[in-house]
MDTraj code that builds the backbone (N, CA, C; nanometers):
import mdtraj as md
import numpy as np

residues = "UNK UNK UNK UNK UNK UNK UNK UNK UNK UNK UNK UNK UNK UNK UNK UNK UNK UNK UNK UNK UNK UNK UNK UNK UNK UNK UNK UNK UNK UNK UNK UNK UNK UNK UNK UNK UNK UNK UNK UNK UNK UNK UNK UNK UNK UNK UNK UNK UNK UNK UNK UNK UNK UNK UNK UNK UNK UNK UNK UNK UNK UNK UNK UNK UNK UNK UNK UNK UNK UNK UNK UNK UNK UNK UNK UNK UNK UNK UNK UNK UNK UNK UNK UNK UNK UNK UNK UNK UNK UNK UNK UNK UNK UNK UNK".split()
xyz = np.array([
    [1.3712, 12.0808, 15.8540],
    [1.4040, 12.1966, 15.9354],
    [1.3212, 12.3162, 15.8857],
    [1.2555, 12.3830, 15.9765],
    [1.1831, 12.5059, 15.9374],
    [1.2625, 12.6278, 15.9741],
    [1.2082, 12.7473, 15.9453],
    [1.2821, 12.8679, 15.9710],
    [1.3209, 12.8884, 16.1177],
    [1.2304, 12.8546, 16.2067],
    [1.2622, 12.8678, 16.3488],
    [1.3761, 12.7799, 16.3930],
    [1.3791, 12.6558, 16.3448],
    [1.4878, 12.5680, 16.3751],
    [1.6216, 12.6138, 16.3117],
    [1.6114, 12.6688, 16.1948],
    [1.7284, 12.7261, 16.1274],
    [1.7818, 12.8482, 16.2069],
    [1.6957, 12.9316, 16.2517],
    [1.7345, 13.0450, 16.3356],
    [1.8061, 12.9975, 16.4629],
    [1.7491, 12.8937, 16.5283],
    [1.8133, 12.8378, 16.6468],
    [1.9539, 12.7883, 16.6171],
    [1.9716, 12.7190, 16.5082],
    [2.1007, 12.6635, 16.4683],
    [2.2016, 12.7754, 16.4363],
    [2.1544, 12.8801, 16.3655],
    [2.2399, 12.9931, 16.3336],
    [2.2827, 13.0610, 16.4637],
    [2.1908, 13.0870, 16.5513],
    [2.2204, 13.1529, 16.6793],
    [2.3239, 13.0735, 16.7583],
    [2.3094, 12.9432, 16.7606],
    [2.4013, 12.8570, 16.8318],
    [2.5413, 12.8555, 16.7673],
    [2.5468, 12.8422, 16.6354],
    [2.6742, 12.8336, 16.5631],
    [2.7489, 12.9671, 16.5587],
    [2.6758, 13.0779, 16.5555],
    [2.7396, 13.2097, 16.5403],
    [2.7503, 13.2800, 16.6766],
    [2.7063, 13.2160, 16.7827],
    [2.7074, 13.2766, 16.9175],
    [2.6419, 13.4161, 16.9252],
    [2.5246, 13.4201, 16.8674],
    [2.4422, 13.5422, 16.8691],
    [2.3068, 13.5061, 16.9258],
    [2.2232, 13.6073, 16.9569],
    [2.0919, 13.5786, 17.0096],
    [2.0025, 13.5307, 16.8956],
    [1.8923, 13.4653, 16.9333],
    [1.7961, 13.4140, 16.8329],
    [1.7354, 13.5348, 16.7560],
    [1.7166, 13.6450, 16.8290],
    [1.6561, 13.7645, 16.7652],
    [1.7530, 13.8193, 16.6599],
    [1.8831, 13.8239, 16.6874],
    [1.9796, 13.8700, 16.5919],
    [1.9914, 13.7765, 16.4746],
    [1.9924, 13.6468, 16.5037],
    [2.0003, 13.5451, 16.3975],
    [1.8763, 13.5538, 16.3022],
    [1.7570, 13.5744, 16.3618],
    [1.6366, 13.5866, 16.2811],
    [1.6418, 13.7124, 16.1951],
    [1.6922, 13.8232, 16.2508],
    [1.7028, 13.9490, 16.1748],
    [1.7979, 13.9325, 16.0546],
    [1.9102, 13.8658, 16.0785],
    [2.0096, 13.8487, 15.9708],
    [1.9520, 13.7550, 15.8616],
    [1.8936, 13.6429, 15.9051],
    [1.8365, 13.5482, 15.8086],
    [1.7270, 13.6139, 15.7260],
    [1.6373, 13.6856, 15.7915],
    [1.5286, 13.7527, 15.7225],
    [1.5830, 13.8541, 15.6241],
    [1.6819, 13.9316, 15.6641],
    [1.7408, 14.0332, 15.5735],
    [1.8086, 13.9653, 15.4545],
    [1.8768, 13.8542, 15.4758],
    [1.9442, 13.7825, 15.3673],
    [1.8423, 13.7280, 15.2685],
    [1.7337, 13.6645, 15.3213],
    [1.6337, 13.6104, 15.2293],
    [1.5637, 13.7211, 15.1505],
    [1.5344, 13.8320, 15.2166],
    [1.4700, 13.9449, 15.1481],
    [1.5638, 13.9999, 15.0398],
    [1.6919, 14.0106, 15.0678],
    [1.7910, 14.0604, 14.9677],
    [1.7932, 13.9656, 14.8472],
    [1.7921, 13.8357, 14.8699],
    [1.7943, 13.7380, 14.7610],
    [1.6705, 13.7475, 14.6770],
    [1.5532, 13.7555, 14.7439],
    [1.4262, 13.7661, 14.6719],
    [1.4209, 13.8930, 14.5899],
    [1.4650, 14.0053, 14.6468],
    [1.4648, 14.1336, 14.5751],
    [1.5560, 14.1305, 14.4531],
    [1.6740, 14.0709, 14.4691],
    [1.7717, 14.0654, 14.3578],
    [1.7195, 13.9753, 14.2450],
    [1.6688, 13.8580, 14.2802],
    [1.6206, 13.7641, 14.1786],
    [1.4965, 13.8205, 14.1093],
    [1.4067, 13.8844, 14.1826],
    [1.2861, 13.9389, 14.1208],
    [1.3176, 14.0562, 14.0286],
    [1.4320, 14.1228, 14.0473],
    [1.4694, 14.2317, 13.9575],
    [1.5588, 14.1830, 13.8403],
    [1.5768, 14.0489, 13.8340],
    [1.6504, 13.9906, 13.7203],
    [1.7935, 13.9584, 13.7455],
    [1.8456, 13.9861, 13.8653],
    [1.9839, 13.9533, 13.8986],
    [1.9974, 13.8080, 13.9400],
    [2.1203, 13.7577, 13.9284],
    [2.1512, 13.6242, 13.9744],
    [2.2319, 13.6372, 14.1045],
    [2.1961, 13.5578, 14.2042],
    [2.2671, 13.5617, 14.3318],
    [2.3418, 13.4326, 14.3450],
    [2.4781, 13.4414, 14.3566],
    [2.5618, 13.3245, 14.3681],
    [2.6323, 13.3200, 14.5030],
    [2.6137, 13.2119, 14.5744],
    [2.6792, 13.1906, 14.7010],
    [2.7752, 13.0734, 14.6820],
    [2.9015, 13.1050, 14.6649],
    [3.0020, 13.0055, 14.6287],
    [2.9980, 12.8877, 14.7288],
    [2.9927, 12.7692, 14.6742],
    [2.9876, 12.6468, 14.7537],
    [2.8436, 12.6058, 14.7927],
    [2.7539, 12.7011, 14.7931],
    [2.6128, 12.6711, 14.8295],
    [2.5285, 12.6566, 14.7020],
    [2.5261, 12.7604, 14.6213],
    [2.4475, 12.7539, 14.4980],
    [2.4113, 12.8888, 14.4459],
    [2.3240, 12.8928, 14.3447],
    [2.2838, 13.0219, 14.2916],
    [2.1327, 13.0250, 14.2712],
    [2.0820, 13.1453, 14.2890],
    [1.9386, 13.1710, 14.2695],
    [1.9249, 13.2600, 14.1493],
    [1.8288, 13.2310, 14.0627],
    [1.8026, 13.3159, 13.9464],
    [1.6602, 13.3062, 13.9007],
    [1.6239, 13.3927, 13.8119],
    [1.4921, 13.3899, 13.7495],
    [1.5064, 13.3285, 13.6152],
    [1.4155, 13.2347, 13.5807],
    [1.4223, 13.1711, 13.4487],
    [1.2908, 13.1913, 13.3776],
    [1.3020, 13.1994, 13.2463],
    [1.1855, 13.2164, 13.1624],
    [1.1254, 13.0784, 13.1329],
    [0.9970, 13.0649, 13.1520],
    [0.9303, 12.9403, 13.1146],
    [0.8429, 12.9740, 12.9891],
    [0.8651, 12.9016, 12.8840],
    [0.7929, 12.9281, 12.7566],
    [0.6461, 12.8923, 12.7687],
    [0.5682, 12.9576, 12.6821],
    [0.4257, 12.9208, 12.6750],
    [0.4152, 12.7789, 12.6252],
    [0.3125, 12.7066, 12.6726],
    [0.2989, 12.5696, 12.6297],
    [0.1533, 12.5275, 12.6357],
    [0.1258, 12.4159, 12.5731],
    [-0.0117, 12.3665, 12.5748],
    [-0.0298, 12.2704, 12.6872],
    [-0.1385, 12.2824, 12.7584],
    [-0.1706, 12.1918, 12.8698],
    [-0.3125, 12.1421, 12.8550],
    [-0.3563, 12.0689, 12.9525],
    [-0.4910, 12.0167, 12.9505],
    [-0.5559, 12.0375, 13.0852],
    [-0.6822, 12.0734, 13.0824],
    [-0.7621, 12.0869, 13.2054],
    [-0.7874, 11.9470, 13.2541],
    [-0.7423, 11.9088, 13.3717],
    [-0.7592, 11.7716, 13.4201],
    [-0.9063, 11.7301, 13.4417],
    [-0.9945, 11.8259, 13.4641],
    [-1.1341, 11.7934, 13.4872],
    [-1.2056, 11.7631, 13.3553],
    [-1.1833, 11.8509, 13.2544],
    [-1.2563, 11.8382, 13.1278],
    [-1.1708, 11.7774, 13.0150],
    [-1.0412, 11.7629, 13.0409],
    [-0.9468, 11.7096, 12.9401],
    [-0.9404, 11.8057, 12.8184],
    [-0.9878, 11.9297, 12.8382],
    [-0.9886, 12.0278, 12.7325],
    [-0.8457, 12.0882, 12.7204],
    [-0.8007, 12.1086, 12.5923],
    [-0.6706, 12.1700, 12.5715],
    [-0.6770, 12.3187, 12.6085],
    [-0.5667, 12.3683, 12.6666],
    [-0.5604, 12.5094, 12.7021],
    [-0.4174, 12.5586, 12.6843],
    [-0.3999, 12.6849, 12.6644],
    [-0.2686, 12.7458, 12.6477],
    [-0.2221, 12.7971, 12.7841],
    [-0.1038, 12.7528, 12.8225],
    [-0.0425, 12.8008, 12.9484],
    [0.0518, 12.9091, 12.9069],
    [0.0334, 13.0336, 12.9569],
    [0.1165, 13.1475, 12.9112],
    [0.2613, 13.1360, 12.9613],
    [0.3498, 13.2077, 12.8933],
    [0.4913, 13.2178, 12.9321],
    [0.4967, 13.2898, 13.0654],
    [0.5985, 13.2593, 13.1468],
    [0.6083, 13.3239, 13.2769],
    [0.7539, 13.3159, 13.3248],
    [0.7849, 13.3853, 13.4303],
    [0.9147, 13.3781, 13.4920],
    [0.8996, 13.2959, 13.6215],
    [0.9978, 13.2114, 13.6494],
    [0.9934, 13.1318, 13.7711],
    [1.1269, 13.1416, 13.8423],
    [1.1274, 13.1367, 13.9798],
    [1.2540, 13.1392, 14.0514],
    [1.3169, 12.9976, 14.0368],
    [1.4511, 12.9965, 14.0327],
    [1.5213, 12.8663, 14.0225],
    [1.6422, 12.8711, 14.1128],
    [1.6785, 12.7524, 14.1620],
    [1.7982, 12.7361, 14.2420],
    [1.8824, 12.6227, 14.1843],
    [2.0098, 12.6483, 14.1738],
    [2.1057, 12.5479, 14.1295],
    [2.2044, 12.5260, 14.2436],
    [2.2145, 12.4021, 14.2927],
    [2.3044, 12.3746, 14.4022],
    [2.4462, 12.3821, 14.3551],
    [2.5372, 12.4357, 14.4394],
    [2.6782, 12.4440, 14.4092],
    [2.7453, 12.3087, 14.4257],
    [2.8681, 12.2972, 14.3739],
    [2.9428, 12.1726, 14.3784],
    [2.9595, 12.1173, 14.5220],
    [3.0022, 12.2021, 14.6156],
    [3.0208, 12.1538, 14.7510],
    [2.8920, 12.1071, 14.8143],
    [2.7839, 12.1734, 14.7884],
    [2.6533, 12.1366, 14.8411],
    [2.6123, 12.0004, 14.7822],
    [2.6214, 11.9870, 14.6524],
    [2.5857, 11.8612, 14.5851],
    [2.6697, 11.7441, 14.6401],
    [2.8016, 11.7683, 14.6561],
    [2.8906, 11.6586, 14.7039],
    [2.8602, 11.6218, 14.8490],
    [2.8151, 11.7178, 14.9294],
    [2.7849, 11.6922, 15.0684],
    [2.6546, 11.6083, 15.0755],
    [2.5576, 11.6380, 14.9902],
    [2.4312, 11.5667, 14.9921],
    [2.4476, 11.4282, 14.9292],
    [2.5204, 11.4184, 14.8179],
    [2.5382, 11.2915, 14.7497],
    [2.6862, 11.2777, 14.7165],
    [2.7681, 11.2247, 14.8090],
    [2.9110, 11.2128, 14.7824],
    [2.9350, 11.1256, 14.6593],
    [3.0358, 11.1628, 14.5779],
    [3.0667, 11.0843, 14.4584],
    [3.1082, 10.9400, 14.4970],
    [3.0649, 10.8450, 14.4180],
    [3.0987, 10.7081, 14.4454],
    [3.2452, 10.6834, 14.4019],
    [3.3177, 10.6095, 14.4838],
    [3.4549, 10.5761, 14.4461],
    [3.4631, 10.4275, 14.4112],
    [3.5249, 10.3981, 14.3040],
    [3.5375, 10.2560, 14.2583],
    [3.6769, 10.2033, 14.2784],
])
top = md.Topology()
chain = top.add_chain()
for i, resn in enumerate(residues, 1):
    res = top.add_residue(resn, chain, resSeq=i)
    for name in ("N", "CA", "C"):
        top.add_atom(name, md.element.get_by_symbol(name[0]), res)
traj = md.Trajectory(xyz[None], top)
């Protein structure tokens, strides 16, 4: 599903126009990106949480020359799925 298909589904489920659904989705995504980029954690109960994580500096190799190189430390965005989301995707096995 791409953004356009998601907008269509939101518009249908919320009984709003596609233009309104797109505006709300865009605003929500921008708010999440802004919060995470400023170091905040965004938690949507049942869905998951978005946060910024530190990645340590490490040694890597150039695949063309096989030469060792230092990969600098950096921040990366991360998403952790919530319990309800995980269970919906992969229901627990019952024995």
